[in-house]
C-alpha positions in Angstrom: -93.8 -46.8 86.7 -93.3 -43.0 86.8 -96.2 -40.6 87.5 -97.4 -39.0 84.3 -95.4 -35.9 83.5 -97.6 -32.7 83.6 -96.1 -29.3 84.3 -98.3 -26.3 84.7 -101.4 -28.4 83.8 -100.4 -28.7 80.2 -99.3 -31.9 78.5 -95.6 -31.7 77.7 -94.8 -31.8 74.0 -92.6 -34.4 72.3 -90.7 -34.8 69.1 -89.5 -38.2 68.0 -86.6 -38.1 65.5 -85.4 -41.4 64.0 -82.1 -41.5 62.2 -82.1 -44.3 59.7 -81.0 -44.4 56.1 -83.2 -47.5 55.4 -86.2 -46.2 57.4 -86.1 -42.8 55.6 -86.3 -44.7 52.3 -89.3 -46.8 53.5 -87.2 -50.0 53.6 -87.3 -50.5 57.4 -90.2 -50.1 59.8 -89.5 -47.7 62.7 -90.2 -50.0 65.7 -87.9 -47.9 67.9 -89.7 -44.7 67.2 -93.0 -46.5 68.0 -91.6 -47.7 71.3 -90.7 -44.2 72.3 -94.2 -43.0 71.3 -95.8 -45.8 73.4 -93.7 -45.2 76.5 -93.9 -41.4 76.5 -97.6 -41.0 75.6 -98.3 -43.3 78.5 -96.5 -40.7 80.7 -98.7 -37.9 79.4 -96.6 -36.5 76.5 -98.2 -35.2 73.4 -96.4 -36.1 70.2 -96.1 -33.0 68.1 -93.4 -34.0 65.7 -92.3 -37.3 64.3 -89.9 -37.9 61.4 -87.5 -40.5 60.0 -84.5 -38.9 58.4 -81.3 -40.3 56.8 -78.2 -40.5 58.8 -77.0 -37.1 57.7 -75.6 -34.6 60.2 -77.0 -31.4 58.6 -80.5 -32.9 58.3 -80.4 -34.0 62.0 -79.1 -30.6 63.1 -81.8 -28.8 61.1 -84.7 -30.9 62.7 -83.3 -30.5 66.2 -82.9 -26.7 65.8 -86.3 -26.2 64.2 -88.2 -28.4 66.7 -86.5 -26.7 69.7 -86.5 -23.1 68.4 -89.6 -22.8 66.2 -91.8 -25.5 67.6 -90.8 -25.0 71.2 -91.0 -28.7 72.0 -90.4 -29.7 75.6 -88.6 -32.9 74.8 -87.0 -34.4 71.7 -86.0 -38.0 71.7 -83.8 -39.4 68.9 -83.3 -43.0 68.1 -80.5 -44.4 66.0 -77.1 -43.2 64.9 -75.3 -43.5 68.3 -72.9 -46.3 67.4 -69.4 -46.4 65.8 -70.1 -46.6 62.0 -69.2 -43.6 59.8 -72.9 -43.0 59.3 -73.6 -42.8 63.1 -73.7 -39.0 63.5 -76.6 -38.3 65.9 -74.3 -37.4 68.8 -72.3 -35.0 66.6 -75.5 -33.4 65.4 -76.8 -33.1 68.9 -73.6 -31.6 70.3 -73.7 -29.1 67.4 -77.1 -27.8 68.5 -77.2 -28.1 72.3 -76.1 -25.2 74.5 -75.4 -27.4 77.5 -74.9 -31.1 77.9 -76.6 -33.2 80.6 -73.9 -35.9 81.0 -75.5 -37.5 84.0 -78.5 -38.8 82.0 -76.3 -40.3 79.3 -74.0 -41.8 81.8 -76.9 -43.3 83.8 -78.2 -44.9 80.6 -74.8 -46.5 79.9 -74.2 -47.6 83.5 -77.6 -49.3 83.8 -77.8 -50.9 80.4 -74.3 -52.3 80.5 -75.9 -54.7 83.1 -77.9 -56.2 80.2 -75.3 -56.1 77.5 -71.6 -55.2 77.2 -72.5 -53.5 73.9 -73.9 -50.6 75.9 -70.4 -49.3 76.5 -70.0 -48.4 72.8 -73.1 -46.2 72.8 -72.1 -42.5 72.2 -75.6 -41.2 73.2 -75.7 -37.5 74.3 -78.2 -35.7 76.3 -78.4 -31.9 76.2 -80.4 -28.7 76.3 -81.3 -26.2 73.6 -83.2 -23.3 75.0 -86.1 -24.9 77.0 -85.9 -28.2 75.1 -84.3 -31.4 76.5 -82.8 -33.6 73.8 -82.1 -37.2 74.5 -80.3 -39.6 72.1 -81.2 -43.3 72.3 -79.8 -46.2 70.5 -81.5 -47.7 67.5 -82.9 -51.0 68.7 -86.4 -51.2 70.3 -85.0 -53.2 73.3 -82.2 -50.6 73.9 -84.8 -47.8 73.6 -86.9 -49.3 76.3 -84.0 -50.1 78.6 -82.5 -46.6 78.3 -85.8 -44.7 78.6 -86.7 -46.6 81.7 -83.5 -45.3 83.2 -84.1 -41.6 82.5 -87.9 -41.5 82.8 -87.9 -40.7 86.5 -85.7 -37.6 85.9 -87.4 -36.2 82.9 -90.3 -34.4 84.7 -87.9 -32.6 87.0 -85.6 -31.7 84.1 -88.5 -30.2 82.2 -89.6 -28.3 85.3 -86.1 -26.9 85.7 -86.0 -25.8 82.0 -89.3 -24.0 82.6 -87.8 -22.5 85.7 -90.5 -24.0 87.8 -88.7 -26.6 89.9 -90.4 -27.8 93.0 -88.8 -26.6 96.3 -85.9 -28.6 97.7 -86.9 -31.2 100.2 -85.4 -30.8 103.7 
């Protein structure tokens, strides 16, 4: 398990954005969003925003922009919309709003989770930065959410420190 993520003594802030047509209509329970909440609050994150939205690129882009720019969240984690269907537009929405991608985190998730299922190779998840906010796309299933988050959790505190321009000194 990773040490709780505190930078500057303050709890890091989190937004959970679930992309699901059925979930946004109240026809499907958001177990993936709940799993994100459980895992990251256990690491010391304070959930400031949570929403289930339809698989619509403009809606996703709007939430990502507002949560990063207006709310100043440290971390936004999305779930859903990373597959190959025409409605899977979370990576496109994320790319439209991030200023820089963090491909190593997305690659690490795919590399590690392909050990559990060959289906991981069709994930189009993106990780990137907007301002001082780290945005991580996760797949839609609770199992995949857990497996992917376990891969990137050790790097998230350092990434957030770097975004706050307070990284620890390099080790010799």
